[in-house]
N, C-alpha and C positions, 0 to 999 in steps of 0.2 A: 571689409573683411576683419580688420583688426578691431574695429568698434564692436562688431557682432560678437567676436570672441571675448572681448572684455565684458560686455553685457551678460553673456552667458556665464562667465566665471563669477561675476558678482551675484547673479541670480542663484547659482548653485551654492555659493558660500552662504548667502543669507538664508536660504530655505533648507539647507542641510544642517543648520545649527539645531541641536537638541536642547531645548530650555532646561531639561532636567539635569544636563551635564554642566550647566552654568551655575555656579554657587555664588550667592551674594557675598558670602564671607568665607574666606579660607579658614580652616581649623587652626587655632592658635597653638604654637609650639612653645611651651614654657622655656624660659632661659635660666630660671633659678629653681627654687622649691615651690611646689603648689601647696597652699594651705587653704582649708575650708574654715571659715569663721561662722560660728553659730549666730542665730538671730537674737540671742539674749546673752547677758553676762551673769556671772554668779559671784557671790562673795567668796573670797579666798584669803588665805593667810600668807603673806610674804613677811617682810620685816614688820609691816603693820597690816591690819585688816583692810582690804581693798576690793574693788570690783575687777574681775578678770574676764577677758575674752575667753571663749571656749573654742578650741581649734582641733582640726583633724589634719593629718597628713599621710601621704603614702597609702597603704592598704586600709587605713582606718576610714578614709573618706567614703561617705555613704553608709557607714555603720552607726551604731548607737554609742560608740566609744568616743568621748570628748575629753580633752585634757586642758587644764588651766594654762593660760598664756599670761605670764607675769610681767611682760615688758610691752613696749609699743612697737608699732610698724610705722616707720617714717614715711609720710606721704599718704597714709591710709586714714580716711575719715569714716569712722564707724557710725552707722545709723541703726538703732535697734529696730527689730522687725524684719530684717533681711538676712538671708544667707549670702555669703560672699565666697567666691573662689578667687584666690589671689596668687599671682606669681611674685615671689619675693626673693630678694638677694640677701644672703646671710653672710656677714663678715665677722671674723673674730676680732674682739677688742683687746689690744695689748694693755696690760695692767689696769683692768677695770676696777672701779671702786668696790670695796668689800661688800656693799649692799646692793650692787647692780649686776645685771646680766653681763656675761663675757661675750655675748653675741649681739650684733646689731642687725636689725631687720629693716629692709627698705623695700617699699613697693616698687616693683617693676611694672606691673600691669594688673588692673582689675579685670579679671577674665570674665566674671559674671556676677551679677547682683540680682537676687530673685527672692521672692517670698516663699517660705516653707509650705 
């Protein structure tokens, strides 16, 4: 009697699972700030002329508005030809050099890398 109940319970469990309710990947919840990095860089003028990443954040993501990004993101390896959605940690640097950013960007997670 106990074995029969156990088999019935297992049978019901297995066959009542709806595959559409099982997701392979849970949606990622960012821990820092989300930045979208464009698939190409552009020449920009900081202290010297250089190549800058183009980024979007917040409500700008998905629009045609891009801003120059004059610094680096620690832990992020940029490859031209891909758009990136990044979760980054931003910390303020005390007493930064006069020619450097007062913010430090660190990659928490590469959320997505895709072709435009």
